[in-house]
N, C-alpha and C positions, 0 to 999 in steps of 0.2 A: 639279175647274174649276180654273185656274191665273189672280192678276192681281195677278204682278213685276212689281214702280217698283225705281225707288232712288228709296233711304230719303232723307228730306232734311223738316230742322230748322222747314221753315214749313208745305207740304202737311200736314203726318205727324206737327204742334207738339200734340196731343191724340190723339194714336198711345196706344192700350191692350191690352197680348198677359192672356194668363191665364198660370197659371204647372200643376206639377203639373203628374202624366207620369198618362198614361189611353189607354184602346180611343181617346175620342175627339179622342183624339190623339196615335198612329200608332201609341204606342208598345205593344202587344199584339202584338210578336216575338220570333220569338226565337234570331234571329241580325241583329244590326249592322255594318256598315264603320265600322273606327281606324283611324288613321294612326301613324308611327312617329315623332309627338310622343309619343305616351300609354301605349302602348308597356311606361314603365316604374313609370307607377301603376296603370295595368291587369293589372298580371301578376302582379298582391295581391289581385284578385278573383274580377276573370273568368275563359274560359281562354280561349286565341288561339291564333285557326286561318290558312287559309290558301286563300283557295279561286278555280275558275276563273271566267272573264269566258268569252261563248259567241268574244267573241275569242281570248281563249284566251287572255292577260293574269290574273295573281295579282292579287287585292286578299283586304285584312287583313278580317277582320271578328270580333267573340268572339259567341259561344253564348246567350245570352236562355234559353237554356227549348230540352225534349227533347220537344215537341213544334211545329206547329204554329200559326203566334198562339202564344203560349204565354213569357213574357218570366216566371220568375221576382222577378226584381230588384223585381216591384213590390208595393207593399203600397199598396191602395187606392189612394190619390192618390200615394204618394210611393213612391221611388224608391232602396227598401233596398242601397244601395251607396258609399264616403262617394270615389265618380265620377262622375258621367254621363260615357259616352262625348259627345265636342265636337258630335256629331249627331245625337243625340237632346237637349241640349242647350243648341242654335239657336235653334227653335221656326221661327217667319216666312221669315224670316230666310235671306239664300246672300250668295255674291260674289261680284255681277258683269263684266267685263272689260271695261274707261271701252278704243278706239282713245287715241294720242296724241294732240291737235294737230297739234303737227307734223311734220313728217317727222325718217320713224325714228324720236322721243319712243319710249318703255317704254313694252307698259300701262299703263294704273294702274286698281285692283283698286279697287272702290268695295262698298257693301250696298243689297243691294235689299230687299223689301218682298213678300214676300204678299201682298193686299190680303185673298186670300178665301179665308189657310188658319184653320183651326179654333183657333188659340188668338190671331187675334182679338179684342179684346176689345169691343160697344159696352158697358158695364160694369164698374170694377169689375178688377179686372186688371194692373199693374204697366206705373206709363206710360216707357216710353222718352226728352223728355225733361224735363232739368225747367224749371219753369216759367217761369223770366224769363231759358231758355237753358242750353245746355251737353248734358251727351249726359248720365243720372243711371246709375247703377252695375251696374243690370240692360244697360243698351246695352254699359257696358264687358268684362263677363261675360260678353259673346252676338258681342264682337265679339275678342276676346280664340279663343275657340270655331272660330269663321271662320277665325280666326290658323291655325289644330293645322290645321286642314284644309280650307284652301287652301294653306301651305306643305305640305301632307302631300302635296298632289297630285303637287306637283310630284319631292318625296324618296321617289313609292314608288315608280315604278320603275330606279329606279338603284339600292333597295335590296333591288332581287327580281336584280336583271341582276349585283348584291354573292352576294347565296345563290347562284344558280346556281351563280355561275360557284369557291365554296369546294366548291358539291358538298350544299350544306345539308337543304334544300328535299326531302323523302318528299310521294309518300302515303300517309299515316294512315291507320286503322279502328279508331278510339275503340264499344267494345260494352261494351254501360251496362246489369245489371241494377240495376231496381228499387222497393227489397222484394220477393212472391212469383210474380220470372215474367215482370214486365215486362221485356220487354227492347228497347233504343234500338241498335239497326244504326248510324253515321253515319262512313261511307264513301268519300263524292264530298271528304273536302275533306287537304288538304296542312298538312305542322305542319314546324318545325325539328325533325331530327333526332337527338338525343342522343348518340347513338354520331359521328356523322358529323363535330361538335359537340369533342364529349372525344379528332378526331381530325385534328385542322388539326394542320397545323406553324408552325415558328415565324415561316417568313415570310407563309403564310396568314395566321395572325395575325396578322403586322402590318400586316399587308395591311388586312382587315376593322379591327382595331382607327387603326389613320390615319383612314379612310376614315367613321370612326363606326360601322361597322355590327355591328361582334364587341359592342357593348350591348345592341343589339336587337334579337338575335337564341339574345342570353341568356334574354331580357328573355321570347321568340315561348317557348324552348323551358322553364324552368320557372311559366310558366301552365295543363303542362298538370295541375299538383299543380287543379289546378283542376278538375276532373273530381269528385273529391271535394264539391270542399264541393256541385256543383252537383247533383249527384245525393242529398248530403243537405238543402238545399232542395227538389225535387220530393218529396222523402219522406214530408217535413212536407208538400207539399201537395196531398200524396196523403194521409194521413191525419187529417185535417182541421185541420193546426195553423195 
């Protein structure tokens, strides 16, 4: 169930949110959606791939595990990486868009909260608003994560259109062997082609750079090296480490 309402410091003055990560909060997943503004940070620790929606559009995701419901970055109630994707950091909050009150006025994004979310705490947890008014540091951090998502939703389609024009994205088959014969064949993803990236002409490079997409393509391509890290994490888990 969900009970999503606009967040405000009157009705939700005492709202508190449980911290940490785990299955109870929906973090036992083997991939999660990510957005262009995150690529530079993500590529240091995660594998950035693209998957096709039923509607035929591409979304960027990072691999978190190899088996279903497996998040190798979970360590107890902690997330063992220097950066946690914005989708996982947002907790019970989301962006709602409220139409402007005047004719022709732009839509106004606002923060919504799901009061039935498992992170909503009856006792303990992190405060959302300060006792005497104002946002807590926690809500400021959440707002930053929501901004990454909100802006990313607008940027994603333009990014993939630019990648398609340059012929950068192709289906990828990832074959992983863990330990003695445990094999994973990941063949439902797309990725930035290193070969096509290296073959870009001067005009293509200039256009992608001018529009801000060249760095995104490089980050996504570079992230593929983290497959080795994922295999090492899986091996360690399998050995009881």
